[in-house]
C-alpha positions in Angstrom: 13.2 -25.5 48.6 14.3 -25.8 45.0 13.9 -22.4 43.5 13.8 -21.1 39.9 14.3 -17.4 39.0 11.3 -15.3 38.7 10.7 -13.6 35.3 10.9 -9.8 35.1 7.7 -7.8 34.5 6.8 -7.6 30.8 9.0 -10.7 29.9 7.7 -13.9 28.6 7.2 -16.2 31.7 9.4 -19.1 30.4 12.1 -17.2 28.5 14.6 -17.1 31.4 13.9 -20.7 32.4 14.4 -22.0 28.9 17.7 -20.1 28.6 19.0 -21.5 31.9 17.9 -25.1 31.2 19.6 -25.1 27.9 22.8 -23.7 29.4 23.0 -26.2 32.3 22.5 -29.2 30.0 25.1 -27.7 27.6 27.5 -27.6 30.5 26.7 -31.1 31.8 29.4 -32.9 29.7 32.1 -30.8 31.4 30.5 -31.6 34.8 30.5 -35.4 34.1 34.1 -35.2 32.9 35.1 -33.3 36.1 33.3 -35.8 38.3 35.0 -38.7 36.6 38.4 -37.1 37.1 37.7 -36.4 40.7 36.5 -39.9 41.4 39.6 -41.3 39.8 41.9 -39.1 41.8 40.2 -39.9 45.1 40.2 -43.7 44.3 43.9 -43.5 43.5 45.1 -41.7 46.6 42.9 -43.6 49.1 42.9 -47.0 47.5 45.8 -48.3 49.6 44.4 -47.1 52.9 40.7 -47.9 52.5 39.2 -51.3 52.8 37.4 -52.7 49.8 34.2 -52.9 51.8 34.2 -49.1 51.9 35.8 -48.3 48.6 33.6 -50.5 46.3 30.2 -49.3 47.6 31.5 -45.7 47.3 32.5 -46.3 43.7 29.2 -48.0 43.0 27.2 -45.0 44.3 29.2 -42.6 42.2 28.9 -44.8 39.1 25.1 -45.0 39.5 25.0 -41.2 39.9 27.3 -40.6 37.0 25.5 -43.0 34.6 22.0 -41.6 35.6 23.1 -38.1 34.8 24.6 -39.2 31.5 21.3 -40.9 30.6 19.4 -37.7 31.6 21.6 -35.7 29.2 20.9 -38.0 26.3 17.2 -38.0 27.0 17.2 -34.1 27.1 19.0 -33.9 23.8 16.6 -36.2 22.1 13.6 -34.4 23.5 15.0 -31.0 22.6 15.6 -32.1 19.0 11.8 -33.0 18.8 10.9 -29.4 19.8 8.6 -30.4 22.7 10.2 -29.8 26.1 8.7 -29.6 29.5 11.2 -27.0 30.7 10.2 -26.9 34.5 10.5 -30.8 34.7 13.9 -30.9 33.1 15.0 -28.1 35.4 13.9 -30.1 38.4 15.6 -33.3 37.3 18.9 -31.4 36.7 18.7 -29.8 40.1 18.0 -33.1 41.8 21.0 -34.6 40.0 23.2 -31.7 41.1 22.2 -32.0 44.8 22.8 -35.7 44.7 26.3 -35.1 43.4 26.9 -32.6 46.2 25.6 -35.1 48.8 28.0 -37.8 47.5 31.0 -35.4 47.6 30.0 -34.5 51.2 29.9 -38.2 52.1 33.3 -38.7 50.4 34.8 -36.1 52.8 33.2 -37.9 55.8 34.4 -41.4 54.7 37.9 -40.7 53.5 39.3 -37.7 55.5 40.6 -39.5 58.6 41.9 -42.5 56.5 44.9 -40.8 55.0 47.8 -38.6 55.9 48.1 -34.9 55.6 48.8 -35.0 51.8 45.7 -37.1 51.2 43.6 -34.8 53.4 44.8 -31.7 51.6 44.0 -33.3 48.2 40.6 -34.3 49.4 39.8 -30.7 50.6 41.1 -29.2 47.4 39.0 -31.6 45.2 35.8 -31.0 47.1 36.3 -27.2 47.1 37.0 -27.3 43.4 33.6 -28.8 42.7 32.0 -26.0 44.8 33.8 -23.4 42.7 32.9 -25.2 39.5 29.2 -24.9 40.1 29.2 -21.2 40.7 28.5 -20.3 37.0 25.6 -22.8 37.0 24.0 -22.2 40.4 24.8 -18.5 40.9 21.3 -17.5 39.7 19.7 -20.0 42.1 21.2 -18.9 45.5 19.2 -21.4 47.7 20.2 -24.3 45.5 23.8 -23.2 45.7 23.7 -22.8 49.4 22.2 -26.3 49.7 24.8 -27.8 47.4 27.7 -26.1 49.3 26.3 -27.2 52.6 26.0 -30.8 51.4 29.7 -30.6 50.4 31.3 -28.5 53.2 29.3 -29.3 56.3 30.2 -33.0 56.4 33.8 -32.1 55.6 34.0 -29.4 58.4 32.3 -31.8 60.8 34.7 -34.5 60.0 37.7 -32.2 60.3 36.5 -31.0 63.7 36.1 -34.5 65.0 39.8 -35.4 64.9 40.1 -34.2 68.5 42.8 -31.6 68.0 42.8 -27.8 68.3 44.1 -27.7 64.7 41.1 -29.6 63.6 38.7 -27.0 65.1 40.7 -24.2 63.5 40.7 -25.9 60.1 37.0 -26.5 60.3 36.5 -22.8 61.1 38.7 -21.9 58.1 36.7 -24.2 55.8 33.4 -22.5 56.9 35.0 -19.1 56.3 36.1 -20.2 52.8 32.5 -21.4 52.2 31.2 -18.0 53.3 33.6 -16.2 50.9 32.6 -18.6 48.1 29.0 -17.8 48.8 29.8 -14.0 48.5 31.6 -14.7 45.3 28.6 -16.5 43.9 26.4 -13.6 44.9 28.5 -11.1 43.0 28.7 -13.5 40.0 25.0 -13.9 40.2 24.4 -10.1 39.9 26.8 -9.8 37.0 25.2 -12.8 35.2 21.8 -11.4 35.9 22.7 -8.2 34.1 24.2 -10.1 31.2 21.1 -12.3 31.0 18.8 -9.3 31.1 20.8 -7.6 28.3 20.6 -10.8 26.2 16.9 -11.1 26.7 16.4 -7.4 25.9 18.6 -7.8 22.8 16.5 -10.8 21.7 13.3 -8.8 22.2 14.7 -5.9 20.2 15.9 -8.3 17.5 12.4 -9.7 17.3 10.9 -6.2 17.1 13.5 -5.3 14.4 12.4 -8.3 12.4 8.8 -7.3 12.6 9.5 -3.7 11.8 11.8 -4.7 8.9 9.0 -7.0 7.6 6.6 -4.1 7.8 9.1 -1.7 6.1 9.7 -4.2 3.3 6.0 -4.5 2.8 5.6 -0.7 2.8 8.5 -0.4 0.4 6.9 -2.9 -2.0 3.6 -1.1 -1.7 5.3 2.2 -2.5 7.1 0.6 -5.5 3.8 -0.7 -6.8 2.2 2.7 -6.2 5.0 4.4 -8.0 4.7 2.0 -11.0 1.0 2.6 -11.0 1.5 6.3 -10.9 3.9 6.2 -13.7 1.7 4.0 -15.8 -1.3 6.3 -15.1 0.6 9.4 -16.1 1.9 7.7 -19.2 -1.6 6.5 -20.2 -3.3 9.8 -19.3 -0.6 11.8 -21.1 -1.0 9.7 -24.3 -4.8 10.0 -24.2 -4.8 13.7 -23.6 -2.1 14.4 -26.2 -4.2 12.8 -28.9 -7.0 15.4 -29.1 -4.4 18.2 -28.5 -2.3 16.9 -31.4 -5.3 16.8 -33.7 -6.4 20.3 -32.5 -3.0 21.8 -33.5 -3.1 20.1 -36.9 -6.6 21.2 -37.7 -5.8 24.8 -36.5 -2.9 25.0 -38.9 -4.8 23.6 -41.8 -7.5 26.2 -41.1 -5.0 29.0 -41.3 -3.8 27.8 -44.6 -7.3 27.9 -46.0 -8.3 31.2 -44.4 -5.8 34.1 -44.8 -7.7 36.4 -42.5 -5.3 38.1 -40.0 -7.5 37.6 -37.0 -7.9 33.9 -37.8 -4.2 33.5 -38.1 -3.7 35.2 -34.7 -6.2 32.8 -33.1 -4.5 29.8 -34.8 -1.1 31.0 -33.4 -2.7 31.2 -29.9 -4.1 27.7 -30.2 -0.7 26.3 -31.3 1.1 28.1 -28.5 -1.4 26.7 -25.9 -1.0 23.2 -27.3 2.8 23.6 -27.1 2.5 24.8 -23.5 0.4 21.8 -22.5 2.8 19.4 -24.2 5.6 20.9 -22.1 3.6 20.5 -18.9 2.8 16.8 -19.7 6.5 16.1 -20.4 7.7 17.7 -17.2 5.1 15.9 -15.1 5.9 12.5 -16.7 9.7 13.1 -16.5 9.6 13.9 -12.8 7.4 10.9 -12.1 9.6 8.5 -14.0 12.8 9.8 -12.2 11.1 9.4 -8.8 10.0 5.9 -9.5 13.5 4.8 -10.8 12.2 4.4 -14.3 15.1 6.2 -15.9 18.1 4.0 -16.8 21.6 5.4 -17.5 23.4 4.1 -20.6 26.8 6.0 -20.8 28.6 5.9 -24.1 31.0 8.1 -26.2 29.2 10.6 -28.2 30.0 13.7 -30.2 28.9 17.1 -29.0 28.1 18.0 -32.6 25.3 15.3 -32.6 23.8 17.0 -29.5 24.1 20.5 -31.2 22.4 19.2 -34.3 19.3 18.1 -32.3 19.3 21.3 -30.3 19.5 23.5 -33.4 16.7 21.5 -35.0 14.3 22.1 -32.1 15.3 25.5 -30.8 16.5 27.6 -33.7 12.9 28.3 -35.0 11.9 29.3 -31.4 14.9 31.6 -31.0 14.3 33.2 -34.4 10.6 33.9 -33.5 11.8 35.9 -30.5 14.5 37.7 -32.5 17.3 36.0 -30.6 20.6 34.7 -32.0 21.2 31.0 -31.1 24.9 30.2 -31.2 26.5 26.8 -30.6 30.2 26.6 -30.0 32.7 23.7 -29.3 31.1 21.0 -31.4 34.4 19.2 -32.0 34.6 17.7 -28.4 33.7 14.2 -27.4 31.9 13.3 -24.1 31.3 10.1 -22.2 27.8 10.0 -20.7 24.2 9.0 -21.5 23.6 11.2 -24.6 19.8 11.0 -24.2 19.9 12.3 -20.7 22.5 15.0 -21.5 20.2 16.1 -24.3 17.2 16.3 -21.9 19.3 18.4 -19.5 20.4 20.7 -22.4 16.9 21.0 -23.7 15.5 22.1 -20.4 18.3 24.6 -19.9 18.0 26.0 -23.4 14.2 26.2 -23.3 14.5 28.3 -20.1 17.2 30.5 -21.6 15.1 31.3 -24.7 11.9 31.7 -22.7 13.3 34.3 -20.3 15.6 36.2 -22.7 13.8 39.1 -24.3 16.6 40.3 -26.6 20.3 39.5 -27.2 21.5 36.0 -27.7 21.6 32.5 -26.2 24.9 30.6 -26.4 25.5 26.9 -25.9 29.2 26.2 -25.5 31.5 23.3 -24.8 35.1 23.6 -23.7 37.7 21.4 -22.0 38.8 22.0 -18.4 41.4 19.5 -17.3 39.9 16.0 -17.7 36.3 17.3 -17.9 34.1 19.0 -20.4 32.2 22.1 -19.4 28.8 22.2 -21.3 27.4 25.6 -20.7 24.2 27.5 -21.6 24.5 31.3 -21.5 21.8 33.8 -21.9 21.5 37.6 -21.7 18.2 37.5 -19.7 17.4 39.3 -16.5 19.4 37.0 -14.3 18.6 35.4 -11.0 19.3 37.1 -7.6 21.9 35.5 -5.3 19.2 34.9 -2.7 17.1 32.8 -5.1 19.9 30.8 -6.7 20.0 28.1 -4.1 16.3 27.4 -4.5 15.8 27.3 -8.3 16.5 23.6 -8.4 13.7 22.8 -6.0 10.4 21.2 -7.3 7.6 23.6 -8.1 9.7 26.6 -7.0 9.4 29.7 -9.2 11.4 32.9 -8.6 9.0 35.4 -7.0 8.7 38.6 -9.1 10.6 36.8 -11.7 11.2 38.0 -15.3 8.1 38.6 -17.4 7.5 36.3 -20.3 5.5 36.9 -23.4 1.8 36.9 -22.5 1.3 33.9 -24.8 4.0 31.9 -23.1 3.3 29.8 -20.0 4.9 30.5 -16.7 5.4 26.8 -16.0 5.2 24.5 -13.0 8.7 25.1 -11.7 9.8 21.6 -12.6 12.3 22.2 -15.4 15.4 22.9 -13.2 14.3 20.2 -10.7 14.4 17.7 -13.6 17.8 19.0 -14.7 19.2 18.6 -11.2 18.0 15.0 -10.8 19.1 13.9 -14.2 22.5 15.5 -13.6 22.7 13.4 -10.3 21.7 10.3 -12.2 24.6 10.6 -14.7 27.0 11.8 -11.9 27.6 15.2 -13.7 27.8 18.2 -11.3 25.8 21.2 -12.4 26.6 24.8 -11.4 24.8 28.1 -11.7 26.3 31.6 -12.0 24.0 34.6 -12.5 24.0 38.4 -12.2 20.9 40.4 -12.1 20.4 42.4 -15.2 23.2 40.8 -17.1 22.3 37.1 -17.6 22.8 33.5 -16.4 25.1 30.6 -17.2 24.5 27.0 -16.3 27.5 24.6 -16.4 27.3 20.8 -16.7 30.5 18.9 -16.0 30.9 15.8 -18.2 33.7 13.2 -18.5 35.9 13.4 -21.7 35.0 10.9 -24.4 36.8 9.2 -27.3 36.4 10.0 -30.9 33.7 8.1 -32.7 32.4 8.5 -36.3 30.3 11.6 -36.5 27.1 12.1 -38.5 27.2 14.8 -41.2 26.2 18.2 -39.8 22.8 19.4 -40.7 22.7 22.8 -42.5 20.8 25.3 -40.5 18.5 27.9 -41.9 17.7 31.3 -40.7 14.2 32.6 -40.6 10.8 30.9 -40.3 10.5 27.4 -41.7 8.0 27.8 -44.5 8.4 24.7 -46.6 6.7 23.5 -49.8 6.2 19.8 -50.4 5.0 19.9 -54.0 5.6 16.6 -55.7 6.5 14.8 -52.5 4.7 11.5 -51.6 4.2 11.0 -47.9 2.7 7.8 -46.3 0.8 8.4 -43.1 0.0 5.5 -40.6 -2.4 6.7 -37.8 -5.2 4.8 -36.2 -6.9 7.9 -34.7 -9.3 9.2 -37.4 -9.3 12.8 -36.2 -5.5 12.9 -36.0 -5.1 11.3 -39.4 -7.5 13.7 -41.0 -5.8 16.7 -39.4 -2.4 15.5 -40.5 -3.4 14.8 -44.0 -5.2 18.2 -44.3 -2.0 19.9 -43.1 0.4 18.1 -45.3 -1.8 18.5 -48.4 -1.9 22.2 -47.6 1.9 22.2 -47.9 1.5 20.6 -51.3 2.3 16.9 -50.5 0.5 13.9 -51.9 -0.8 11.7 -49.1 -1.5 7.9 -48.8 -3.1 7.2 -45.4 -3.5 4.0 -43.5 -5.1 3.2 -40.1 -3.2 0.0 -39.2 0.0 -2.0 -39.7 -2.0 -4.7 -41.6 -3.4 -2.3 -44.1 -0.1 -0.6 -44.9 1.7 -3.9 -45.1 -0.9 -5.3 -47.5 -0.6 -2.1 -49.7 3.2 -2.5 -49.7 3.1 -6.1 -50.7 0.5 -5.4 -53.5 2.2 -2.3 -54.8 3.5 -2.7 -58.3 7.0 -1.6 -59.4 5.4 1.4 -61.1 4.4 3.0 -57.8 6.5 5.9 -56.8 8.8 5.4 -53.8 7.5 7.4 -50.8 9.6 10.4 -49.9 8.7 10.2 -46.2 6.9 7.9 -43.7 5.0 9.5 -40.8 3.6 6.9 -38.4 2.0 6.9 -35.0 3.9 4.7 -32.4 0.9 3.2 -30.6 -1.4 1.4 -33.0 -4.1 -1.2 -32.8 -3.9 -4.6 -31.0 -0.5 -3.9 -29.5 1.2 -3.2 -32.8 3.3 -0.1 -33.1 4.7 2.3 -35.7 8.1 0.5 -35.8 6.3 -2.5 -37.2 4.8 -0.3 -39.9 8.2 1.1 -40.7 9.7 -2.3 -41.0 7.0 -3.5 -43.4 7.2 -0.4 -45.6 11.0 -0.3 -45.7 11.1 -4.0 -46.6 9.3 -3.0 -49.8 10.8 0.5 -50.6 14.3 0.2 -49.0 15.9 1.0 -45.6 16.8 4.5 -46.7 13.2 5.8 -46.7 13.2 8.7 -44.2 10.8 8.2 -41.3 9.2 10.2 -38.4 7.5 8.4 -35.5 5.0 10.5 -33.5 4.3 9.3 -30.0 2.8 10.4 -26.7 5.5 8.7 -24.7 8.8 10.0 -23.6 10.4 6.7 -22.7 14.2 6.6 -23.1 14.0 3.0 -24.5 12.1 4.5 -27.6 14.8 7.1 -28.0 17.4 4.3 -28.2 15.3 2.4 -30.7 15.0 5.5 -32.8 18.8 5.7 -33.0 19.2 2.0 -33.8 16.5 1.9 -36.5 17.1 5.3 -38.1 14.0 7.3 -37.4 13.2 10.6 -35.6 10.7 11.1 -32.8 8.2 13.8 -32.3 6.3 14.0 -29.0 2.5 14.7 -29.1 1.0 17.1 -29.3 3.1 18.2 -32.3 2.7 21.8 -33.1 3.0 22.6 -36.9 6.3 24.6 -36.6 8.0 21.6 -35.0 6.6 19.3 -37.7 7.7 21.6 -40.4 11.2 21.8 -39.0 11.4 18.0 -38.7 10.1 17.4 -42.3 12.6 19.9 -43.6 15.4 18.1 -41.9 14.3 14.7 -43.0 13.8 15.7 -46.7 16.7 18.1 -46.8 14.4 20.9 -47.8 15.8 24.3 -47.2 13.3 26.8 -45.7 12.1 29.4 -48.0 
């Protein structure tokens, strides 16, 4: 019986058969070459002692067998290249050809053994045994086929050796049968090893197939997550902008109301409104920042920058807040140069400085920069209540707030616990280690390690003022471009209350038309205040370009936006304007206007 291996449970029925058929046909060229060599050797050593009537029919039979197997190999290759293969049929044909070859070699032993001397006889035995050994790798997995092939080769040889009539012949025949038995045992051991290897290969193929499926599913899930992250970021950005607009207008109207009504109770209510608006703005910024960092929306653009530029921005934003709490804000080490993304370093410093001012009731807050080897240590010191050692490892976690932490002013928000989480992630983005040292009751210091930078031209330092920023804009002409009527009305009311003359527009087109039509007698504006997001996809930068084309590139400008995108920060540096993030509380607006116009606070 011609047998084929049975597939294992849970395996595809034809997987093993396909693998075996491919391997035997891959090995067939070597078989054909071996057969051709064996035929040539037998013909050479027995040609002189064998009649032509015996030799020629023997050669013809081998030639027919050899050519038919060569034709079978070519047919298989053409069929396999077309991709449609009847694997069981090809397995059967190959098995028939192999057994036919075994029968011919057995007949060769019977025909030629007694015709030569001892040398020819030994050569004949060695050649036939070599073919038995050679088929072990191919027939080891089919034991019955191997036994049949071996019997077809060895039984005629053993019978022929035993028929020479001598005792030595019987002994040699017995030895041949023993050798055949040992070869069968060898084939059995080889079959077991090959079976394990084949099982491992099939298992590996199955695992690889599963891995491909799982990788495809993981890729699809990753793409879905990326789409969800982008959608989440876009949602937060849009929602933040839409919610900032009414808060922005609320703060402006509240401040305008205080200017018209000098009642102490009304002033207190206005202060409460402005502080609430400021708290909401901080919450929006934190949520948007953490969302953009998680979604990979923050790009790092390292460059050489002066620490004095960083200090100038920090002083502008935080000196009024520190003064309101009676704290001294000191900045030291402005002469140093750093190499990092200045916008991300500023965000880190802002978060740290905001926390320091919020949680320090009296004393001072110090921002210092000093060199330590080939690094810069940017540090924020405060004289606040400090953080206990048990809580220091967790303060950088999202939404974590120190339990029983320091009390803040009742009008200040406690926060979401995202500020230091943002600091940690931004520090990792710019590859700048951050460290915390704190002692309960004495204060805290955060240290950010930055690479040293090279000297670049520095902007002129901005003179700082002590005390509340109470400015007057008498005689100043300010152009306002804002498409939200409520915001524009609130902004105009506030600026007029400070004494400024206002020209307001609701679109880029209207302000551009006014600039083109303006006569040379029109006074040059002292300041441009524009909203970033305007109608029909236009933006405040377009308005600035149109107005500066008419009045000159040196006209100071402030862009008010509800977005915190770093790309807009870069554009602000390139096109010489400053940003304010909605909702803008009046004290921040006053500080920015004073800076842009060079007005010293009174």
